[in-house]
N, C-alpha and C positions, 0 to 999 in steps of 0.2 A: 121359587122358581117355577113349580109347576104351574101358579098362579099366572107366571108371566108368558109361558109358553102359550096359554088357553089364550089369554088377551091379545095375544101378538096374533094366533088364528083367527080371532074374532076382529084384529082390525082390519087385518087384509083381506077379510070376507065385507067389510064394509066398505075399506076403499073400491074393491072392485062394484059394490052395488051402487057406489055412490058415484064413482066414474059414469059409470053406463047411463044413470040420471041425467049427470049433468051432460052428457054426450047427445041426450035425446032432447035436452032443452034449451042448450046453447048451439047458437051456429057460429081449418086455415089454409093456408094452401103452402105447399112446399115448391111444387115444381108446375111450370108451365111455360108461357112463351118467354123466353131471353129478355132479362130487364129488372127493373125494381121489384123489390118483394118487402110488403110489407103483411104481417098475419097477425092474429090475435087469439089466442085458445084459452081454456078454462078447464078445470080437472079438479080432482083428489087426488091424493097420496099417503105416504107413511113416512118419518122420519125417526131411525134410531134415536138420531143426537133430541129430539122430541121426547120419546118414548124414556130416555133417562131421568128425566126429571121430578125429583121427589121434593115437597116441601115436608119439613120436619117442623112440625107445630107440639107446643106443650103436651097436646095428651092425644096427638095423633099423627099418623105419617101419609099426607096426600100426594097419591102417584097422579101422573096425568098419562093421558096416552100419545103414542106417537103418528096417530091419523092429523093429517091434513086436510082438515074439510074444506078450503077452497082455494086454489093456486088459478093465477093469473098469470099468463105469459103472452108477451110480443115478442116479435122479429123485425128487423129492418134489416136488409140486405139486397145480394144482386143475384138474379139467377142466369148461369152460365147456361140455358137450352132446357132440355126437356129432362135432363141427368143429375148435374150439379147445381148448388147454391151454397154461398158464404153468406153470414149473416152475423149482426149484433143481435144479443137476448136480453132480455130482461122479466123475472117473475117476483111476485109479491105474493106471500100466504101471511094473511093477516092471524092473530089470535083472538079467541073470544073468553069471554068470562066464564061458560056454561060447561066446554070442553078443556080447553086449557090458553094459558094464556100465553103458549110459545109462539114468537112470529119470526119470520123471514123474508129475507128478500135475497136476490142475486143478480147479478149482470155478468156478463161473459160474450166469446166469440164461438161460434160451431159452424161447420161443414156439413152438408147433407149430400148422400149420393145413391141414385137411384139404381135398382137391382137391377141391371139389362136384361135378365131372361124373366124378372117376375116387376114387369114395371107399376106394377100398383104398390110396391114396396119400395120402403128406401130406409137406408142404415143414417143414424148421424153421431156426430161426437161432437167433443169441444172441452173447454174448461171454462169456468165460474167462477167468481170471486164471491163465497156467500158469506153472510152475518146471520146472525140470529138473537133473539132477545125474549124475556119474560115480561118486562113491563117497559112504561116508556122510559127511555134513557137509560136502560139496564142491557146491556151486552153482553152475552155470555159465551159467544162463540165466533170467530173468523176464520174463514181459510181458502184456500182454492182447492175446488173439487174438480176432478173430472167426469165428464157427463157421457155416456153412449145410451143410445136408442134404436128403436125400428120404428118407423110410421107405415101408416096402411093407407090408402086414398079409399074412399067410402064414396066419392061423386064429386062432381065440378066442384073445384077448388075447397075441399072438405078433407082432414083427415085425423085419424085417430094415431095420437103418439104414444108408445110406452116407452118413459126415460128412466136410466139410474145415475144417480150421482155419489159419489165415491170421493172419500180423503179423508184427512188429516185438520182438523180444526183447534186453532188455540183459543185458551180460556182469556179473557178480555177482563172482564172484572172477576176479581180471586173470590169467590163466595166461600164460607168457612160453614159447613165443609162443602165442598164442591159437588153438585148434586149430578153435573154431566158427565159423559163418556166423551173420551178425546178424539173419538173418530166418527164421521159420520156416514150413515148409508142410506139411503132415499130412493123410492121410489114414486112415480108417479104416472096417472094415466089422463090424457087431456084430447080436449076436442079443439079441432084447431079449424080457423076460416080464413083465407086469405081475402084482406082488400084489395089489393092488388098484384 
């Protein structure tokens, strides 16, 4: 248990470092003039569902970290002026053979509201359909997750977003024994750039 706690702390610190690294190298916008919204974002994060994955082999147990090395997100929607936006969103986080084979994608809907007294900040919320897998064709969990987040403007049409996703996931393929927990808590840090 202590090993898992130390690993979680290391993962959290690594997520922050990687998030700021991505933010400094990748060029979204949330609010601007009234009209069409299209933004792209990239970053990193952590998934409790991914962190619960263990592969039991004949001579050892392989544990995988919950770190999501790379997350890409896009939003398409409508700005209702300087303060409110409604959008469809989609994101993908591919697995890799070095750190973890866990991969996920989500699609959903969201709304953002600028904070009038601090116009460079906004809050966001929504719901996404989330699906995760560990190898091609093997889905391990699906479900509807709630999304809450905070964004901050760092320049013209560029934003940092801090997001959390949480909810219950249904088991898709009945692995025996099932190494995954049934709940998901995920956070990520994204750097976003508005195209329109």
